[in-house]
N, C-alpha and C positions, 0 to 999 in steps of 0.2 A: 333790830339787833338786840336780842335779849341776852345780856351778859350775866344774868344771875346764875350762880353755880348750883342750879337745881339738879344737876347730874350727880352731885355729891362727891366730886373728885377734886383734890388739890392739883397744883401744877399749872402748866401753861393754859391760859384761859381760852375757852371756845364759847361761841354764842349760837343761839338758835336763830336761824335765818328763815323767816316765814313769808311766803308770797301767795296770795289768793290767786287761783287759776281760773276761777269762774265756776258757776254751778255749785256743786258741793265738794269741789276738789281744792286742795291746798298743798303747796310744796313746803315741807319742813326739813331743814338740813341743819345738822350740827357742823359748825364751820370754824376753821382756824385760818385766819387771813394770811398770816405769815409766821413761819418758824423755819429754822435751819437745823436739822432737816424737818420736813413736814411731819405732822403728827400721823401715825399709822391710821389707816382707815378703820382698823378694828377698834382703836380707842374712840374714834368719832362715832362709830356705830354703837358702841357700848354706852357712851355718854348720851346719845340721842334716845336710846331705849330707856335709860334711867330717867332722863328729863321728862319724857312723855308719860312714863309711869307715875312720876311724882305728881303730875297734873291730872292724872286719871284719863289720859288720852289713849284710847285703844286703837291700834293700827290694824286695819283690815288685812286678812291673810293674803289677799290678792293685790295689795298695794304695790305700785311700781316703785322700784328703788333706783337711785342714781348715785354713782360713785364718781367724784370729781377730784382730780389731783393734777396740778400743773405748776411748774416753776415760775416764780416771779422775779428771779435774779439771773436769768440767762444773759450772758454777755451779748453786746451788740454784734450782729452778724457782719463778718468781714471776709468771708471766703472769697478768693479771687474768682472772677468770671461768673459769679452767681448773685442773683438778687434775692436777699432774704425778705420775705413778706409775711404778713399775718403774725402768728405766734413765733415764727422762725426769724422775724426781723431783729429783735422781738418787739412787736407793738403792744405786748402785754403791759398793762399799767402795774407798776410795782406795789401800789397800794390796794388795788381792787382785783387784780387778776383778769380784768376784762380786756379784750382786744378786738372783738368782732366789729363793733361800731367804728373804731379807728380804721380798720381794714376796709370797711365798706365806703367810708368817706374818702380814703386815699385811692381806691382802685381806679376810678375814672382818670384821675390825674396821672397815675403811674402808666396806665394804658396809653394815654396821650403822649407822654414822654417817650415811651418805647416806639410808638407809631411814627413819631416825628423823625426818627433816625433810622428805622429799619425799612428795608434790608440793607441799605447802603453802608451803614457804619455801626456794626453791633457794639463796638466798644463805646461809642458816643451814646448809644441807646442805653447801655447799662449804666454809664455815668449819670445820664439825665434822670433815669429812674431812681438811682440811689439818692441823688440830690433831692428828688421829690419826697422820698420816704424820710430822709434824714437831713433836712435843712439845718443850718447852724442853731436856730432857736430851739428846734425839737431835740437836738443833741444836748443842749444845756438843760432843758426841762427834764429830760430823761435822767441826767446826772443828778439834778436836785431831787427828783423823786426817789432815786436810789439811795440818797442820803437819808431821806425820810424812812425808807425801808430799814436801813441799818439802825436808825434810832429806835424803831419799834422792836427790832430783834434784840437790842441791848436792854430793853426795859424789864424790870422785875415783873413777873406775871400779874401782880396785883395792880400795877400802874397802867396796864394796857387799856382797860375800860375807862380809866380817868382820861387818858389821851383822847379816846374817841368822844368822850363827853365834851371835851373842850372843842374838838374839831366840829362836831355837829351843832355846837352853839354858835358857830360863826354865821354871818349872813349867807343866805343862799347863793348869792353871786360869787362869794369867795369859795365856797365849797365846789360850785359848778366849775370854776376856773381850774381848780386843782385836779378835779376828777375827770375833766373832759378835754381841757385845752393842751394838747400834747405839744403845740408850738407856741403857746401863749406864755411867753417868758415873763412879761410884765404881770399878768394875772397870777401866775404861779408864785412869783416873788411876793406879791401883795398878800396872797393867802398865807404863805409861810410867815410873813411878818406879822399878820394879824393873829395867827396861832401863837407865835412867840409872845406877843403882847398880852394875850388873854391867859397864858399859862402862868402857873406859880414858878418860883425860882428853881425848885428841884426839877420840875418838868422842863424848864428852859435849858438847864444844863444838859439834860438827856437829849434834847433836840439839837444842841450845838456840837457836842463832843464827837458824834459819829463822823462829822466832816473832817475831823483831825486824826481819826484813828483808822487802823486797818479793818477790813470786814470782820464782823462778829464771828466767833468760833461756833461750830455746831453745838447745839444743846444736847445734853445727854438724853438717851431714850427714856421715856416715861416709865416709872416703876409700875409693876402690875398692881392693879387696884380692884378690889372686889366690891361690887355694889350688891346689896341683898337682892337676890332673884336674877342677877345678871352675871353670866359667866365671864371670866377675864378675857376670853377670846371670842365673846359672843358677837 
């Protein structure tokens, strides 16, 4: 996660997400983890082009492009008679946007819960599957993660990289609990406590207040910004 503003633009921070794919291929994405509403794809495309140009990286004309946009604050699925699963549950982690691994881990248990009651009692099958997807601990963890999301949405843009610097300085076991343990209430609470202890007083206040406040209001649209050589809608 390269938070340097090498794209040359002020405003909501974005970072370069780089993943080696093997051979001579690498995935490079300009990424905004959370914003309400999300940054337009045109802004991310423009920033990525400017960032790569800043470092002298030439993009091959036949390079594959990927456009990714997904909500991380979808309300928990409660439609009658329907089991929400995957991104529709939502199993999307409010801090990472990931959901596939959680869905793969849950799928066998959900299938077993359904099979135990079908076809004799569809209502019992649905209730058992829902309880498998959202046990009490998972509901509490999801609520705590949503508080963390609101904290990030309320931070001044310049403080977002500082928040991540504190988080990634935590021991690996703490980070792992928060990022993967969707029903690990004790581990999530310990991680949040460790983050609070490691943060300065200003950041501590920004971590606590969102639990007492309504959801953050949508941010204004980013103002047009011209980077030399990059068109505003490039």
